[in-house]
Every structure is written in C-alpha cells, then in structure tokens.
LUMMAR-65754 format. One record per atom (N, C-alpha, C): x negated, y negated, z negated. Coordinates in steps of 0.05 Angstrom, whole numbers, plus 5000, padded with zeros to 4 digits. Example, Ala and Ser with C-alpha at 12.3 -4.5 7.8 and 13.67 -1.06 7.14 Angstrom:
2
473651144844 475450904844 473650664844 474350454858 472750214857 474249994843 
***
This chain:
87
528548334898 526548494904 526248694882 525848944890 525949184872 523849174854 523249314829 520749314815 518349584834 519249694848 517949864868 516749764892 517649554896 517349394918 515149184919 513249174942 511048964943 511448794968 511548554970 511548434998 509048305002 507548335024 504648235034 505248065054 505247815056 505247655084 502247535087 502147535117 499047445126 499547395152 497947195159 497647055185 495547205198 494447455195 492147575203 493547795219 492447875239 493948125257 494548355231 496848435239 497848715223 495948925225 495348975251 493949245258 491049175245 489948975244 487048965230 487549015202 489248875190 490348935159 490549255152 492049385171 492549605167 490249825168 488749755186 486549875197 484349895172 483849605156 482249575136 483749775108 486049715111 487449895085 486950215089 487750255110 487150525120 484550705117 482550475119 479650575115 478950615083 480150405072 479750455040 480850595029 483350695033 485550945023 483651205028 482951205058 481751495060 478751535042 477651315045 474851295026 474751365004 477151264992 477751344960 479251694959 479051774978 480352084978 483152104980 484451864992 487751864989 488251925020 490851945029 491951955055 493351745070 492951745089 494751505103 495451615127 497951565135 499351615158 501251435171 500751285193 502451045200 501950975226 503750775232 503250605258 503550285251 503250065262 503749835259 506049795252 508649955253 510949925250 512350015222 511150305215 511650385186 509350635183 509950695153 508150925148 508351045124 506351195111 506251275082 503351335082 503051295053 500651335041 500751455015 498151575005 498051684975 494951644966 494451664943 492151694925 492451774903 489951864887 490251944864 488951744847 489751704817 488451604801 487951824777 486551714754 486051894734 488552004722 490851874723 493751934708 495252034729 494652094751 496052194771 496752054799 499052214816 498452074842 500551894843 499151724864 501351504873 502451554904 504551514912 505651494935 507151244946 507051244971 508650994978 509350995008 510750835018 511150825042 511550535051 510650405079 511250135084 512350115109 513949905117 514349845141 513749505147 513449445173 513349145176 515448985192 515948735181 517948585189 516148295200 515848275227 514448015233 511648065220 510847845207 508147855198 508447945166 510148125156 510748175127 510048505127 509148625110 508848885106 510348915081 512349095081 513749125053 512949405048 512149385020 510849665010 513249774989 513450044993 515650124970 513750404965 513450354930 512250564915 514150764909 513851054923 515951264918 514951454894 512651434885 511751624866 509551474851 509551424826 507251354809 507151524782 505351574770 504951614744 506251414724 507651534705 509451444685 507651224669 505451274663 503651124649 502750914658 502650854691 501050654699 503050494705 503050164699 504650014698 505149894733 507749824737 507749744764 506249494763 506149284751 504049084761 501249144764 500049344753 497749464761 496849554788 499149714797 499549784823 499849564844 501949384839 501949134857 499249034862 497748984838 495248794836 493148954855 492549224851 491249414872 491849414898 494149424898 495049384935 494649114942 496048924929 494948634938 492048614946 489948754929 486948694931 486148824957 487749054960 486849164995 487148975017 488948755009 489448635032 488648325036 486748295013 484948015015 482248015029 481747845040 478747875052 476647945035 
***
C-alpha cells in the first residue's frame, strides 16, 4: 500500500456509504463527483486543499490522495477519511 492510499472495507452497501460521504464533503464546502464505481473529491483545510480519487473493488473503497498540503500528515488525512465511513 502506498502512503497516499487508503483502503476502506465495509459490509454496508457502497451506494449508502458514498452518499453519506458526498453529503458530508459538500456540507463542508468541498466537491464530490462520482459513481458507485469511481470518482473524485476535494476539500479545503486551513493549510490548503486536499484532492483525491476513489474506485471500488467489490466491498472495498480504495482512495488515493492526489494533492495535500505539505504540512498535513497523511495519517491525519487517513483518520479524517475513515471517520466519514463510520456509523
């Protein structure tokens, strides 16, 4: 696994999870464009913009961060993204 890749496994319907994440990203002023197979997202932090893309393999969402502020550690981004997918 690359340092810029996050894997999320779930037994919940992918469409339900992605809809929840899309709503949260949009409510925070970010952008989300995608399907139940793949897509892109972006959002702002006080230190700069984060951008990423995702694709689905069975019940796994594979997220790759394509742009992040230098000062924001990847483990912080991973933690935030994982929180979107928790109940």
